[in-house]
N, C-alpha and C positions, 0 to 999 in steps of 0.2 A: 502493499498499498506507499502513494507514494505522501511521503513529511515535509512539512518546511525545512527546510535550511536553517539552524544557523547560526552561520554566518553569510546566511543570502536573503535573511528574511527582512518582507519589502512595511511600512509602518501602512495603514491601509487611516486616515483618517480627513474625517468630510472639511477641516480646518486649514487653514492657511497657515495662518498664527496661534498661541497659547496665553495673551498680552500681561508679560510680568514685566516687573523692576530693571535687573541685570540684563531684558535681551528677554524674545518670549521666545515661546518651545521652538527648533528647529522642525515642527512635527512630518515630515519625510527617512530620519536619521535610522540609518540603518536598526539593529538592536547590540551588533559587534560595531564596535568606534572599530571601522577600516582606515589602515594607514593611508600615508596619503601620497597614490600613484595615481604618474601622469594620464590620462582619455589617452585608450588606446588606439593607437594610430587606422585607417579606415583609410578604403583603396577610393584617390580624388580623380572625380569626371576630371575633361578639359572646362568643361562649366564652366564645373568648380571652381575649378584653379584663376581661369576668368574672373570670378566676379568672387572670392579673397582677395586676388588682384589687384580687385574695384574696393575695400576694402578700407587698401594697407595705401593705398593712392590718394581716398577721401579723408584719411588721419593724416596721412601726412601734409597735405592739405592744409586740413585745420592748424596742424600740430605749427605750423611754419607760419599762416599768415590770418587763425584768427587773432579777429583784431585785442582778446585778454590769449591774457595767457590761459593754458588749459593741461591737464596732466596727460599726460598717456594712460593712464592706466583707468580713470576716468573715460575718455574714451572712449576704448574698448570696451570696460563696466557694459557701456550705454550703447555700444555696442550687440553685446549678449542679449543685455537685456532686451531687445531693438526683435531678437528671434523668435522668444518664450515667449515676446506678446502675439506673434507671431500662429503659433498655437493655439491664443481662443483659447487656453484650457485650463481657470482659475487656482486648476493647481499641482499647477510643474513652477520653477522657482528657479532663480537664479542669486547668488547672493553674495558679493563681493568676499575679500576675509576679510575685512572689517567688520558689513553686520554679519557675518558666518559666524564671530571670534563669538557675535553677541550674542546667541543665541543655542548655544552648546551644550544648554539645560539637554540634557533627559530626561522621561518624560519619569523617568526616577525619586527624579531631581525632587522638592518644596520652590518655590518662589513669589516673587513680589510684584503684588499689580490687580489688577479685578478680579480678570480671573472668567474674561469674551474667548471663548474661541470666534477667531473669523475667516472667510476669505472674500474675493474679491468676484463680483456676479454682474459681466461686463466689465460695468466703467464706476463699478459705487459697492463700494466695503458694507460689506453684512454680516448681523452676525449666525451663527450657528447656531451656540448655542449656549446660558453662561454652563460657568460650572455649578452642580449645586453645592449647599452653600457659602458660597463665591459671595464679594458685593457686588458684581453683576447681575446675581440671581435675589442680592435683598434690595441691589434701584430695582429692581423689575423689568431686564434688560430683556426682549424674550428674539427663539430663534425669529430668522428674517427679516430684522432691524437695519435700518440704513444709517451704517454713521454720514452722520452731514457736514457735522463741524468736531472741531477739536478741540479747543480752549479755546473757545471765538472766532476758529480757523478755519476753511470749506477745507474739505477733504474734495475734492474737484479736483483734477487732476492728479492726486497722489497713490503711487506706489503702496500694495499691502504694510514695506517695509518701514517706509519714510511713515504716515497713519501709525502704525504699531510701536516703533520708537514713539511717535508724539504723544501715545495714551502709555505706557508704561511707566514707574520714578519707581517710589521707595514709597516702603509703608510709610506709611501714617499722612504723605499728601495725598490730594485733591486732583479731580484731574475731569472735565466739564466737558459732557458729549451732546449731540444736539440729533437725531432720533425723527428718520421718516417709518411710520410705522405704515404695513398698509393693513389697511380700512378708517387709520385714523387722520381727518385732515389736517389740522396743528398739527407744528414741528415739538417733539417734546423734549423735557432738556431735563437732563441727569448727571446730579456733580456726588461726582462716586469717590468715597476714599478708600484706598489703596491698602489693598492687608497682604500677607502673607494665607495663599493659598491649600489647603488641605495637600495633601504627596499622599489618601489613604483611600485606594480605587473599591472597597469592597466594601460593607455596610449591610448585617447580617440583625434576625432580628424572630424569635416569634411571638405566633399571631398566634390565641388563643379564641376564638368561634367557636360557640357553643358547644364549651369545650375541645374539644381540638387542637389539636397544635399544628399550626401549617406555618412552615418557614418562611423566612421574604430575606432575599438578597435582591440586593442592587447592588451596580456597578456604573463606578463614577465614567472610568476611562478604560483602557487596555494599558495596560502599561507595563516593564519588566519583570513588576513584583504581583500584579496582575490575579496569574494563574493557582499561584501560587495563596496568596489571600482569599480565592473564593474554594481553592480545597480545603483550606479548615471550616471555614465557616462552613460550607458545607457539609464533613465532616460534622460539626457540633452540634448540628440543627440534624445529621442524620440519628447519632448518639443518645438524642435530645427526643429521639422518637416519633417527629412530626408525622405527618398523615395526606403535610400534600403541599407545592413548595411556585413558591414565587419566582423569577426572576424579574427583576424592574432594570431594561439597559435606557430608560424614556433622558433624550440630555442627556446620553453619552457620547462625545460626534469620536469614537474608534479609536485606535492605540494602532499598536502587534496583530499581527495576522498572528503570531507563528501561541500569543496569546490566547486568541477563541479559540485557537486548534486543541492549546492541552484543554480548557475549559468544556471542552466541544467533546475531548473524552470523555470529559466527566457526567454526560447526559444523554449529547446522541448519538446509535447504535449507529453498525459501521454497514448499514443497506443502502445504506444512498450517501455521497460525500457533504461534506462540510461548508464545502467549495468550493468551484470551478472560477480557476484560475484559466483567463483565454488573451491569445499571445498573441501580435501585427497579423500574423499568417492566418489565424485563424484556430490553432493548434487548441486545445483544450489538455488540465491540466486536471483532475481530481485531485481534491486531497480528503481523506477516509481517519475516522473517528475507530480507536481502538476498541469498545465497545461492543461489544456483545449483543448486550438484550435493552431495553428502556425501563425502563426504573419500574418499581414495585407504587409506585405513588403519582398520582396526578402532578403535574408540570403546568403551566404556568406561562407567558411571556408576554411582559406591559411596554409597548412602544408609542410614541410622542415623534414628533418633527423635530423633532433633539433628536431623535436617534440616529447615527450618521456611521457611512461606511461600515464598521471594524464592528460597531455594534446591531447596522445588516446586516453582515453573513450572524453573526450569530442571534435572530430573529429568527432568517430566511432558514437552517437551522433547527430548532429549536423547532417551528410549524412543519417543514419539509421535507425535514427529514427524520426529527420523531415523535413527528402527525400532532406537536404539542401546540393548543391557541394562542393565537396574541391577539390582547384586549392593546385598549386606545385609537389613535389618530392617526392617519400614514406617518411610512417613517421619512427622513429628511431623503434621500436617494441621492446619494454619488457610489458610483460602483469603477472606481474604477481602483489600480495598485499603483504607489508611485513609488519606487527605486530613490535611494542620496545614496548619495559617487560626490567624495571632495576626495577637490582641482591638486596638483604640486602648489598650487602658493596657499593652498589653506579656504580655496576661494566654494562654494555650495552649490550643486544642480543637483534639485530639485524634479525627476522626470515622473510624469507618466508612460508606466511600460508594459500594462496590461488591466485591464477588464475582469473586472469578479463576474459570474455567478449565481445563483442560489442552487438549491441542490438539485433541482427541476428544467433549471438551463435558463431562467430568465435572466435577463441585466434589471435591472429597475434601474437603472441612471436618472437621473430629473423624473423620475416614476417612484420612486416609492415602494418600500412596502407594506398594503392593508394590511391592520388586524381581522383580527378571524371575529370579533368583537369591537362595531365600532360605538366608543366609549365618549362624548364629550365633559367635560369636567365644567363648575357650575359657572355660570360666570364674567362672573370676580375674578379669575385664575390668571380671565383677558385682558383683565381688565388696566388699562395706562394710567402709572399714574400723573399725578393731578400736578402742575407744576404753575401757579400762580403771575401776573406781574404785577410787580408793585400796589399794593393801590387796593388788587382787584380784584370779585368779589364776584361769586358766581351765586342769585335769586330767582326766587318768585320772577315766569310769564320769560326766563333767559330760554335762547335753545345753543344746542352742539355735543358737542362730542367730546369731547372732556363735563358736560353734567350726566352723557350716561353711563361716563367713568366711575363717576360719582357715585351716581344713585346702581351702579350694582355693588361699587365697596362699604352704600349701607345695609346693603343684602348680606353682603360679607360681615360686617361688624352686630348683623343680628336685627336693624330695622332696613326690616320691605320700605321703600316708595310705591309700589304698586305699578312699577313701569321704568324701565332701562331706554326709552329710546328718548333723551336726551330733550325732552322738557320737562324745566323747572315748573314741576303743580304745584297743587294746594297740596299736598299729598309726601311730595318733594320734601316739604319746608316741612311741616309734622315729623318727618321723619330726621331731619333737620336737626330741629329742632329736642328734640329726646336723642339727638348721639349726640350735642351739645352739654347735654344736660348727664347722660349719661358721664360724659367724661371732662364734667369739670371744667367746661368754658363755656363764654362769650355764649349766651343765649340769643341767637342772633333769628336762627331759620334759614339766614347764609354764610356760602362759606369761603372764607379766608382760605388761606398759607396754610397755618396753622389750624383748622379744621382739616383740609385735606391732607396735614400730613399726618393727623390722632386717624382718620380714617385710614390709608395708605398703612401705617403700624396691627391696624385691625384686620388689613385684610391681607397682608402679610400672617397674622398670622391663624389668623382659619382660615388660610394655605395649606399650612403647614398641621395644622389636626389630622389626621389620617379618615377618624371619618367622615373627615369631607372634600374629602379623594375617591374618588366618581368611581376612578379608574380600580384604582386599588379593592375595592367595597364589591368587585360587578368579580374580579378577579377573584377571592375570595369564595363569593357565592357559586363562580364555578368549580372550585378544586370540596365548597364543602358537598353536592350535590355528583365527583364524580367518585371522592370518598366512595369506601366501601365497605 
């Protein structure tokens, strides 16, 4: 059976960079650090030689005649970046030696930042998913948010490395990010304090439901140690005699392909491949589990729009190879494989080399994986934080998307305004008054920034309460019905 090579394992991440302090993660680095070696020689055609000569001529003309002095390395780096941009692939990238040195933290390292995975979508820098428990998640960043400004400066024309350099910073410092959110008319402003980003990638607990012990394992990403953490968690839950298991990869942007394989070996039988990797010629290489039989207990997977790449491989294997149901909403849809190549001068090329297919041969790129059971979270899970201008209030008889978000937050706080359509009605005013009194705020019936902040805090508290997690509760119900 085909196994992943520890020497040539590639990364599968939906994100382009994880925003950190000393530098973002280089998300396509190989598991085993490669020695710096020159790129292999390839046969060059006459046409290619002519293009290379033209490139050198342009370089020399600029270096000699441009009205300002410019370094040769800057020109060649720009030419290389132009080749990468010509691919139209947000997952392939080039970093010069200086930039690459800022991105040497591996997926096993801790780092400081806001904890948001980002990628280029066309010319726009977009959020893939905030890391669970990160400042980005707590602030309210969501998958598919588009970053339009950083600290008051537009991101138009920025490459992803420059944008990340502007976002990153030391613990305790604050970065202001302006967001354009699909379906929201106004620009959202977030002031996010950078912090240590937790490196633990597996969290587990036992859920006791009507006397039945149900194991729960959440995987935040797949790094070098994730399979070991997962194995320990699974063994512990099995030792506690769990009757069913929930695997949660919501908000998981991906990681090492090798980690997915090792974890799938514990859950997915070998009747179908875990994943198939297809090269440019169309050749498919299947990778199989070593497990002979399914688990004796039922298993359910949880996915959402932030589940990407390696997380989608895990979800696809659970569903198509093992027959376990998935609960949630459509996943992100990233079906390509990148390999990290360190060049002789310590610069790095991250190149898409293959695409991956599910056990049944589906390519989910830009499509995502559909859940077996589609379950939306309560509306306040999707509410945008309220950022009001100085002196601005939301009050009776006004309309707007911000009021709709406020109405959803009121529901989260336990004060239902009876509508979420964005019209500030009398019932909305009454709900605001009741909330303000309960929160010991000035009871005006209008929403100022203090009330908005209190609503945001109440909403985050409601989201953190497992009782309000409809997707998790549906998974528990499915497990309960399946327990023999």
